[in-house]
C-alpha positions, 0 to 999 in steps of 0.5 A, a space after each residue: 782820603 781827600 788829599 789822595 783824591 786831589 793828588 790822584 785825580 781819581 774820584 773818591 767812589 772810584 778809590 773806595 771801589 779799588 779798597 774794596 776789591 783789594 787793588 788798593 792797599 787800606 790806609 795807615 791807622 784806624 778806618 775813620 781816620 786812615 792815612 794814605 802815603 806816597 805808596 798809595 798814590 803810586 799804586 792809584 797812578 799804576 792802577 789809573 794808567 792800566 785802566 786807561 790802557 783797557 786793561 780788564 780788572 782781572 788782569 790788573 790783578 795779576 800785574 798788581 800781584 806780580 808787583 808785590 811778589 817781587 822781592 827778590 829774583 825780578 825776572 819771574 814777576 816781570 814776565 808775569 806782569 808783562 804777560 798780563 798786558 795787552 794785546 790778548 789772544 785767545 788762540 786755544 785749540 777747540 779742545 782747549 789746549 794751546 796749539 804752540 808756535 808755527 814752526 816758521 815762528 819758532 825758527 825765527 825765534 831761534 835765529 834771533 837767539 831765542 831758544 824755545 827752552 828759554 821762552 815761557 810756555 805761555 810766552 804771550 809775546 811769542 804767541 803774539 809774534 805767531 799771531 801776527 805773522 799768520 794774519 799777514 800772510 792771510 791778508 796777502 802781505 807776508 813777511 819774509 824771515 829777513 823782514 822780521 829779523 830786520 824789524 827785530 834789530 831795530 826794536 832792540 836798540 829801542 829795548 836797550 835803551 828802555 832796559 837802561 832806565 829799568 836797570 837804574 831801579 835798585 828796588 825789584 818792585 820799582 824795576 817791575 813797576 817801571 817795566 810795566 808803565 813803560 810797556 803800556 805807556 811806550 808802545 803807543 809812542 813807538 807806533 805814533 813815531 813810526 807813522 809819522 815817519 811813513 807820512 814824512 816818506 810818502 812826502 819825499 817820494 810822491 809828487 805834489 799831486 799825490 801820484 808816485 814818481 813812477 807816472 811822472 818820470 817815465 822809464 826809458 824808452 817813452 817819447 821825451 814829449 811825456 816827460 815834464 821838462 825842468 822848466 815847465 814849458 812842453 818839450 816841443 817849445 824847448 827843444 825842436 824837432 830833429 832836422 830843424 835848427 836850434 834857432 833861427 838863422 838870419 837870411 840873405 835879403 837880396 835887397 841889403 846887398 
């Protein structure tokens, strides 16, 4: 076990706890001389990533069970494993029944090619979309159907790139493991890159003073003296008022004649 502690970075008491809880399979051989393989190391790394993503113990157990069941058809096991990942919603009605998706959410999903019959009845992703759209509406910053479709098309490009890497794994269990880790570890990367893009766009579209361009570049019809000329000098010093010559003309002095 000492080697497993060193290679995984997981403390010995924690490893023993995982063994007692059945999250980590027993070592090979007698209890006093058990050996731990790369399979144990991979399982510990997965558990460590899931605990780092704040998954409760019960959810980790669900993910691991789905992983162990992925021996044939990958899709059910992957759906179960991914459905155990956060964010979590508790939107059942007071009678304990799932209220179902809002008509608008169902309409958007159908527009994206996700027929209701193709989605699991407990699809956590569909419920998360439904919850998020309702929250945006309630906050007064609604997303239109076209907005959501635009998001979906952008995300689809990311998902297709990730899915190509899932298909690199020929073993069903490895494919599910990669999908789980990719979801847990890559989604924060997407969020970080989105925020960096917002920061970059803010720098491009806002003046150095921090004021929007519309406050420093007035619309047509406002007096020219409110604009900021390219030279940085006030307008009245660079463009004299109407009726005055652009530059002084030499005058005729009778004493020079």
